[in-house]
C-alpha positions as CSV (number, residue, x, y, z in Angstrom):
1,X,1.4,0.9,-5.1
2,X,1.4,2.3,-8.6
3,X,-2.5,3.3,-8.9
4,X,-5.2,5.6,-8.3
5,X,-8.3,5.6,-7.5
6,X,-11.2,5.7,-9.8
7,X,-15.0,5.1,-8.9
8,X,-16.0,3.8,-12.2
9,X,-13.0,1.5,-13.0
10,X,-12.8,0.4,-9.1
11,X,-16.5,-1.2,-10.0
12,X,-15.3,-2.8,-12.6
13,X,-12.4,-4.3,-10.7
14,X,-14.3,-5.6,-7.7
15,X,-15.9,-8.1,-9.5
16,X,-12.7,-10.3,-9.2
17,X,-12.4,-10.1,-5.1
18,X,-12.8,-13.4,-4.1
19,X,-10.9,-14.6,-6.7
20,X,-7.5,-16.9,-6.5
21,X,-4.4,-16.4,-8.3
22,X,-2.9,-19.4,-8.9
23,X,-4.1,-21.3,-5.8
24,X,-1.9,-19.4,-3.7
25,X,-3.2,-15.5,-3.5
26,X,-7.3,-14.7,-2.4
27,X,-8.2,-11.7,-3.7
28,X,-9.6,-9.5,-0.4
29,X,-10.7,-5.8,-0.9
30,X,-10.2,-3.8,-3.9
31,X,-7.6,-0.9,-2.8
32,X,-8.2,1.2,-6.0
33,X,-7.2,1.2,-9.3
34,X,-6.8,2.7,-12.7
35,X,-8.1,2.5,-15.9
36,X,-5.4,-0.1,-16.6
37,X,-4.8,-1.9,-13.2
38,X,-6.4,-2.8,-10.0
39,X,-4.8,-3.4,-6.1
40,X,-6.1,-6.0,-4.0
41,X,-5.6,-6.7,-0.4
42,X,-4.5,-10.4,0.0
43,X,-2.8,-12.9,2.2
44,X,-0.4,-16.1,1.4
45,X,0.4,-17.4,4.5
46,X,1.5,-20.7,2.5
47,X,4.6,-18.0,1.1
48,X,5.1,-16.7,4.9
49,X,4.0,-13.2,3.8
50,X,1.9,-11.0,5.8
51,X,-1.3,-9.1,4.7
52,X,0.2,-7.4,1.2
53,X,-0.6,-5.6,-1.5
54,X,-1.3,-7.4,-5.4
55,X,-1.8,-5.4,-8.6
56,X,-3.1,-7.0,-11.7
57,X,-2.7,-6.0,-15.0
58,X,-4.5,-7.2,-17.8
59,X,-1.8,-8.3,-20.8
60,X,-0.8,-9.5,-23.7
61,X,2.5,-11.3,-25.0
62,X,4.3,-7.8,-25.6
63,X,3.3,-6.4,-22.4
64,X,4.2,-9.2,-20.3
65,X,7.7,-9.4,-22.2
66,X,8.2,-5.5,-21.0
67,X,6.5,-5.3,-17.3
68,X,8.3,-8.9,-15.9
69,X,11.8,-8.1,-16.4
70,X,11.2,-4.8,-14.5
71,X,9.6,-6.0,-11.7
72,X,12.1,-8.9,-11.8
73,X,15.1,-6.3,-11.3
74,X,13.1,-4.2,-8.9
75,X,12.4,-7.6,-6.3
76,X,16.0,-7.6,-6.0
77,X,16.4,-4.0,-5.0
78,X,16.3,-3.6,-0.8
79,X,16.0,-0.9,0.8
80,X,14.0,1.6,3.2
81,X,12.6,3.8,1.2
82,X,11.5,1.6,-1.3
83,X,8.5,-0.4,-1.4
84,X,9.2,-4.6,-1.4
85,X,8.3,-6.3,-4.5
86,X,7.6,-10.2,-3.3
87,X,6.8,-12.0,-6.3
88,X,5.3,-11.8,-9.6
89,X,4.3,-13.9,-12.8
90,X,1.5,-14.0,-14.9
91,X,-2.2,-15.9,-14.6
92,X,-5.9,-16.1,-15.8
93,X,-9.0,-14.3,-14.7
94,X,-12.0,-16.2,-16.8
95,X,-9.9,-16.8,-19.4
96,X,-8.3,-13.5,-20.0
97,X,-4.4,-13.4,-19.2
98,X,-2.9,-11.0,-16.2
99,X,0.2,-10.4,-15.0
100,X,0.6,-9.7,-11.2
101,X,3.0,-8.5,-8.5
102,X,3.1,-9.1,-4.6
103,X,4.3,-6.2,-2.8
104,X,4.3,-4.4,0.6
105,X,0.8,-3.0,1.3
106,X,0.9,0.6,2.3
107,X,-1.4,1.9,5.1
108,X,-1.8,5.4,3.1
109,X,-0.4,7.2,0.4
110,X,0.6,11.1,-0.2
111,X,-2.2,11.7,-2.9
112,X,-4.9,10.7,0.0
113,X,-3.7,13.3,2.4
114,X,-3.8,15.6,-0.7
115,X,-7.5,15.4,-0.9
116,X,-8.0,16.5,2.6
117,X,-5.2,19.4,2.7
118,X,-2.0,20.3,1.2
119,X,1.5,20.0,3.1
120,X,3.3,22.5,5.5
121,X,6.5,23.6,4.8
122,X,7.9,21.6,7.6
123,X,6.1,18.4,6.4
124,X,7.7,18.7,3.0
125,X,11.1,19.4,4.6
126,X,10.9,16.0,6.4
127,X,9.1,14.3,3.5
128,X,11.9,15.2,1.4
129,X,14.8,13.2,2.7
130,X,13.6,9.8,2.5
131,X,12.8,10.2,-1.3
132,X,16.0,12.1,-2.2
133,X,17.8,9.3,-1.0
134,X,15.6,6.4,-2.5
135,X,15.9,8.2,-5.9
136,X,19.7,8.4,-5.3
137,X,20.2,4.7,-4.8
138,X,18.1,4.2,-7.6
139,X,20.0,7.0,-10.2
140,X,23.4,5.4,-9.0
141,X,22.4,2.1,-10.6
142,X,21.7,3.8,-13.9
143,X,17.8,3.0,-12.4
144,X,15.0,6.0,-12.1
145,X,11.5,5.3,-10.3
146,X,9.5,6.6,-13.9
147,X,6.5,7.5,-12.7
148,X,7.1,9.8,-9.3
149,X,3.5,11.3,-8.2
150,X,2.0,11.8,-5.0
151,X,0.0,8.5,-5.0
152,X,3.7,6.6,-5.4
153,X,4.6,8.7,-2.2
154,X,3.2,5.8,0.3
155,X,3.4,5.5,3.9
156,X,4.3,1.9,5.6
157,X,4.2,1.7,9.0
158,X,6.2,4.7,10.4
159,X,8.4,4.9,6.6
160,X,8.1,6.8,3.7
161,X,8.6,4.5,1.0
162,X,8.5,5.0,-3.1
163,X,6.7,2.3,-5.6
164,X,8.9,0.1,-6.7
165,X,6.6,-1.6,-9.6
166,X,7.6,1.2,-12.3
167,X,11.1,1.1,-11.7
168,X,13.4,0.7,-14.7
169,X,16.1,1.2,-16.8
170,X,17.1,4.6,-17.9
171,X,16.3,4.8,-21.6
172,X,13.4,2.6,-21.5
173,X,10.7,3.2,-23.3
174,X,7.2,3.2,-22.4
175,X,3.6,4.5,-23.3
176,X,3.5,6.3,-19.8
177,X,7.2,7.0,-19.5
178,X,7.7,10.5,-17.8
179,X,9.2,13.3,-20.6
180,X,11.6,15.7,-20.1
181,X,10.6,19.0,-21.5
182,X,13.9,19.9,-22.8
183,X,14.4,21.1,-26.6
184,X,16.4,18.2,-28.5
185,X,17.5,17.7,-32.1
186,X,14.0,16.3,-32.4
187,X,12.3,18.9,-30.5
188,X,11.8,16.6,-27.5
189,X,13.7,13.8,-25.4
190,X,12.2,10.3,-25.1
191,X,12.7,7.4,-22.8
192,X,13.1,6.9,-19.0
193,X,15.8,9.4,-17.5
194,X,17.4,10.9,-14.7
195,X,15.9,14.1,-15.5
196,X,12.4,13.0,-15.9
197,X,12.9,11.7,-12.4
198,X,14.2,15.0,-11.0
199,X,11.2,17.0,-13.2
200,X,8.5,14.6,-11.3
201,X,9.9,15.2,-8.0
202,X,9.5,19.2,-8.6
203,X,5.8,18.6,-10.1
204,X,5.2,16.3,-7.3
205,X,6.4,19.0,-4.4
206,X,4.5,21.9,-6.1
207,X,1.4,19.7,-5.8
208,X,1.9,18.6,-2.3
209,X,2.2,22.0,-1.3
210,X,-0.8,23.9,-3.0
211,X,-2.8,21.1,-4.0
212,X,-2.5,22.3,-8.1
213,X,-0.8,20.3,-10.4
214,X,2.4,22.2,-11.6
215,X,2.6,24.8,-14.2
216,X,3.2,23.7,-17.5
217,X,5.5,25.1,-20.1
218,X,4.5,26.8,-22.8
219,X,7.6,27.3,-24.4
220,X,10.5,24.5,-24.1
221,X,13.1,27.3,-24.4
222,X,11.4,29.5,-21.1
223,X,12.1,28.7,-17.4
224,X,8.5,27.3,-15.4
225,X,7.1,30.5,-13.8
226,X,6.0,29.9,-10.2
227,X,3.0,31.6,-8.8
228,X,3.7,34.7,-6.9
229,X,2.1,32.9,-3.7
230,X,4.2,29.6,-3.9
231,X,6.2,29.3,-0.7
232,X,9.3,31.1,-0.8
233,X,10.9,28.1,0.9
234,X,10.6,25.8,-1.5
235,X,10.5,28.1,-4.5
236,X,14.1,28.0,-5.9
237,X,14.1,23.8,-5.3
238,X,11.3,23.3,-7.3
239,X,12.2,25.9,-10.1
240,X,15.4,24.4,-10.1
241,X,13.6,20.7,-10.3
242,X,11.4,22.2,-13.2
243,X,14.1,23.9,-15.4
244,X,13.4,22.7,-19.5
245,X,16.9,21.1,-19.6
246,X,18.4,18.6,-17.8
247,X,21.5,20.3,-17.6
248,X,20.3,23.0,-15.8
249,X,18.8,20.6,-13.0
250,X,20.3,19.7,-9.9
251,X,21.1,16.0,-9.6
252,X,19.2,13.9,-6.8
253,X,22.7,14.0,-5.0
254,X,23.1,17.8,-4.6
255,X,19.7,18.2,-3.8
256,X,20.2,15.7,-0.9
257,X,23.5,17.1,0.2
258,X,21.7,20.1,1.0
259,X,19.3,18.7,3.1
260,X,22.2,17.8,5.8
261,X,21.6,14.1,5.0
262,X,24.9,11.9,4.4
263,X,25.0,10.2,0.7
264,X,24.6,6.3,-0.2
265,X,28.2,6.3,0.2
266,X,28.6,7.6,3.2
267,X,26.3,4.7,4.8
268,X,26.9,1.3,5.7
269,X,25.0,-1.6,3.1
270,X,22.2,-3.1,4.2
271,X,21.8,-6.8,4.4
272,X,20.2,-8.1,1.4
273,X,17.5,-11.2,2.1
274,X,17.0,-13.3,-0.8
275,X,13.7,-12.5,-2.4
276,X,10.6,-14.8,-3.3
277,X,10.1,-14.6,-7.0
278,X,8.1,-15.5,-10.2
279,X,9.0,-15.4,-13.3
280,X,7.0,-15.2,-16.7
281,X,6.7,-18.3,-18.7
282,X,7.5,-18.8,-22.1
283,X,4.3,-19.9,-23.6
284,X,3.8,-19.7,-27.4
285,X,0.7,-16.8,-26.8
286,X,-0.2,-14.2,-24.3
287,X,-3.1,-16.1,-23.4
288,X,-1.1,-19.3,-22.3
289,X,1.1,-17.0,-19.2
290,X,1.9,-19.2,-16.4
291,X,4.2,-19.0,-13.5
292,X,7.3,-20.0,-12.9
293,X,9.2,-20.2,-9.9
294,X,12.7,-19.0,-10.1
295,X,15.3,-17.4,-8.0
296,X,16.8,-14.1,-9.0
297,X,20.0,-14.7,-10.2
298,X,22.5,-12.0,-8.4
299,X,24.8,-11.9,-11.3
300,X,22.3,-9.9,-13.2
301,X,22.4,-6.9,-10.9
302,X,25.9,-5.2,-9.9
303,X,26.1,-5.2,-5.7
304,X,23.6,-3.2,-3.7
305,X,25.2,0.0,-3.0
306,X,24.9,1.3,0.7
307,X,22.1,3.0,1.8
308,X,21.1,5.6,4.3
309,X,18.4,5.4,6.9
310,X,16.4,8.4,8.1
311,X,14.8,9.3,11.2
312,X,11.0,8.1,10.4
313,X,9.3,11.7,8.7
314,X,7.5,11.9,12.4
315,X,5.5,15.7,11.2
316,X,3.9,14.3,7.8
317,X,3.8,10.8,9.5
318,X,1.4,12.2,12.1
319,X,-0.7,13.9,10.1
320,X,-1.3,11.4,7.8
321,X,-2.4,9.0,10.3
322,X,-4.6,12.2,11.5
323,X,-6.6,11.9,8.5
324,X,-7.2,8.1,8.8
325,X,-8.1,8.7,12.0
326,X,-10.4,11.3,10.8
327,X,-11.8,9.4,8.0
328,X,-12.4,6.2,10.3
329,X,-14.7,8.5,12.8
330,X,-16.8,9.9,9.5
331,X,-17.1,5.8,8.7
332,X,-17.8,4.9,12.0
333,X,-20.6,7.6,11.8
334,X,-22.1,6.8,8.4
335,X,-22.2,2.8,9.4
336,X,-23.6,3.6,12.7
337,X,-26.6,5.4,10.9
338,X,-27.0,2.6,8.3
339,X,-27.2,-0.2,10.7
340,X,-30.0,1.6,12.1
341,X,-31.6,2.0,9.2
342,X,-31.0,-1.6,8.0
343,X,-31.1,-5.4,9.8
344,X,-27.6,-6.3,9.8
345,X,-26.7,-9.6,8.1
346,X,-26.5,-12.9,9.5
347,X,-22.9,-13.9,11.1
348,X,-21.6,-17.4,9.9
349,X,-19.1,-19.4,12.5
350,X,-16.9,-21.2,9.3
351,X,-15.6,-24.7,9.9
352,X,-12.3,-24.7,10.6
353,X,-10.8,-26.0,7.2
354,X,-12.9,-23.4,4.7
355,X,-11.3,-21.0,2.9
356,X,-12.8,-18.1,4.7
357,X,-12.2,-19.3,8.2
358,X,-8.3,-19.7,7.1
359,X,-7.8,-15.9,5.0
360,X,-10.8,-14.3,6.4
361,X,-12.0,-12.9,2.7
362,X,-15.2,-13.2,1.3
363,X,-15.2,-15.3,-1.6
364,X,-16.3,-14.4,-5.3
365,X,-19.9,-12.8,-5.3
366,X,-19.9,-11.8,-1.4
367,X,-20.2,-8.2,-1.0
368,X,-17.6,-6.5,1.2
369,X,-19.2,-6.3,4.9
370,X,-21.0,-9.8,4.5
371,X,-20.8,-13.9,5.5
372,X,-22.0,-16.3,3.6
373,X,-24.0,-18.8,5.4
374,X,-21.9,-22.6,5.5
375,X,-25.3,-24.2,7.2
376,X,-28.4,-22.8,8.4
377,X,-27.7,-24.5,12.1
378,X,-25.0,-22.6,12.8
379,X,-25.9,-19.1,11.5
380,X,-28.0,-16.3,13.8
381,X,-29.1,-13.2,13.0
382,X,-26.5,-10.8,15.4
383,X,-29.3,-8.3,16.1
384,X,-30.9,-10.8,17.7
385,X,-28.4,-12.7,19.6
386,X,-27.8,-12.5,23.2
387,X,-24.5,-10.1,24.0
388,X,-22.7,-9.8,26.8
389,X,-19.2,-9.2,28.0
390,X,-16.9,-11.7,27.8
391,X,-13.9,-11.9,30.4
392,X,-10.7,-13.3,28.8
393,X,-7.5,-14.9,30.4
394,X,-5.1,-13.1,28.6
395,X,-5.5,-9.7,27.0
396,X,-3.2,-8.1,24.4
397,X,-3.4,-4.2,24.2
398,X,-2.3,-3.2,20.4
399,X,1.0,-1.8,20.5
400,X,0.4,2.0,19.4
401,X,3.5,4.1,17.8
402,X,3.5,7.6,20.0
403,X,3.5,9.1,16.6
404,X,0.1,7.6,16.0
405,X,-1.3,8.3,19.1
406,X,-0.7,11.8,18.5
407,X,-2.6,12.3,15.9
408,X,-6.2,10.6,17.1
409,X,-8.4,13.5,17.4
410,X,-11.6,11.8,19.7
411,X,-11.8,7.8,18.8
412,X,-11.1,5.5,16.8
413,X,-13.2,2.1,16.8
414,X,-11.6,-1.1,15.6
415,X,-14.1,-4.0,16.3
416,X,-12.4,-7.5,15.8
417,X,-14.2,-11.0,15.3
418,X,-12.8,-14.0,16.8
419,X,-13.3,-17.5,16.9
420,X,-12.6,-19.7,19.7
421,X,-11.6,-23.5,19.9
422,X,-12.5,-25.6,22.8
423,X,-8.9,-24.7,24.3
424,X,-10.0,-21.0,24.4
425,X,-7.2,-20.1,22.5
426,X,-8.1,-17.8,18.8
427,X,-8.2,-19.9,15.8
428,X,-9.1,-17.1,13.4
429,X,-9.7,-12.9,13.1
430,X,-11.4,-10.9,10.9
431,X,-12.0,-7.6,10.9
432,X,-15.7,-6.8,11.8
433,X,-16.2,-3.6,11.2
434,X,-13.5,-2.5,9.1
435,X,-12.4,1.1,8.5
436,X,-10.4,3.1,6.5
437,X,-7.5,3.0,9.3
438,X,-5.1,0.4,7.7
439,X,-2.8,0.6,10.5
440,X,-5.0,0.5,13.5
441,X,-7.0,-2.0,12.0
442,X,-4.0,-4.1,11.4
443,X,-2.4,-3.7,15.2
444,X,-5.8,-4.4,16.5
445,X,-5.7,-7.8,14.6
446,X,-2.4,-8.5,15.8
447,X,-3.5,-8.1,19.3
448,X,-6.8,-9.7,19.0
449,X,-5.3,-13.0,17.8
450,X,-3.2,-13.0,20.8
451,X,-6.1,-13.3,23.5
452,X,-6.9,-16.1,25.1
453,X,-10.0,-17.1,27.0
454,X,-11.6,-19.9,29.3
455,X,-11.9,-23.4,28.1
456,X,-15.1,-24.2,26.7
457,X,-17.1,-27.9,27.5
458,X,-18.5,-28.3,24.6
459,X,-16.2,-28.5,21.4
460,X,-18.1,-26.0,19.4
461,X,-16.5,-23.2,18.8
462,X,-16.9,-19.4,20.1
463,X,-18.0,-16.3,18.5
464,X,-16.4,-13.2,20.3
465,X,-16.0,-9.4,19.3
466,X,-13.4,-7.9,20.7
467,X,-13.9,-3.9,20.6
468,X,-10.6,-1.8,20.3
469,X,-11.4,2.1,21.4
470,X,-8.1,4.1,20.9
471,X,-7.9,7.7,22.2
472,X,-4.8,9.8,22.7
473,X,-5.3,9.1,26.7
474,X,-5.0,5.1,26.1
475,X,-6.8,2.2,24.3
476,X,-9.5,0.7,25.9
477,X,-10.9,-3.0,25.2
478,X,-13.7,-5.5,25.8
479,X,-14.4,-8.7,24.7
480,X,-18.3,-9.5,24.1
481,X,-19.9,-13.3,23.3
482,X,-22.0,-13.6,21.0
483,X,-24.3,-16.8,21.7
């Protein structure tokens, strides 16, 4: 999602958690940030969107005129290996102007995996076809990804995708544009270019295989020298991508052909749904940026070229989901220790019309993992509550893909807190113990919403905790009623 984690800046961005963007997008957990942007989890049921991510960028008029047309253009692109962009526009937070873009929520990034270990050669081979196919799709439209790096190679469900919010036209200038190392009449080449995308691909692959930054050019007239211990299987591939001059670099189409995959022209064209979009306001100054609903004009873009659908990169996805499982176990252990050392926060049953009940997200000023009390009479400490196993009329087991199941080492526990109405239907569900595994948390949440329980004589709502235990052997689950 075009954002890298930064501990200091994340603390600065978390103060916006709970704020609502333009009355639609409530900012949930901060997923990560950089020195110039922050990404949050959000929902928008009224827009018909699932759990999505929203990126905020502090803005002025010049930046708005640069980024909004790019996001609009990227929002018209539909491709199985490009992150979908749903909506974009301008907003204000505490009187300051911001730009926002709403996009698919990714479960994991390659950069997160590389914090723990490098890819194997086999994993790199499975990663390359979807990355190359997405780049070939863009380059065929005179577009570039613009900022290809491990943080922008993402896993969404069972597919690898590239971030789309950095897509721009060839030749576009930007302070963060990739630059080639080929000498020109002025000594360098500036602006977004296909050569820069190819070079960034080589640098990303080098980093994925070594967990080190790619070697820099000391002399733009000399080729890059790779370390002696670099993978022989990819030495020629990376060396050609890192060539200092574009004319010596292979095209993405050539690289794609070497993988044995068909080119875009050989595959059927996908159906392109109409995206939900917002365009920037034409206000007189940057402080008055306002969203204006509009439909993207099909005349602004050429017809969508055919796309290639590749098999899911099983080895890489399995590894990245395994890392998610490991992080979940570490997180669960730390939470267990902390819960033994300190009393648990009170749990509140929210009224049906409350923002918290509708979204499952904490409002401004609430720290992650806590729930504000709506009224003293409805609040009971979980520690002192009577807890017992509760029988459900209908249970739904989360649908775990075989690839994800194989990545589990030990157990992954996800606890979902549901609110049950008098008829026994689940009216609301939130993650009671959220962990780093967005995938397992999401499928547990989807399953929990489909459970039904015995009707109650009292009109008061019941708070029930559904505990899911994922392992390689299967999934177990049980409901615990908190009275």
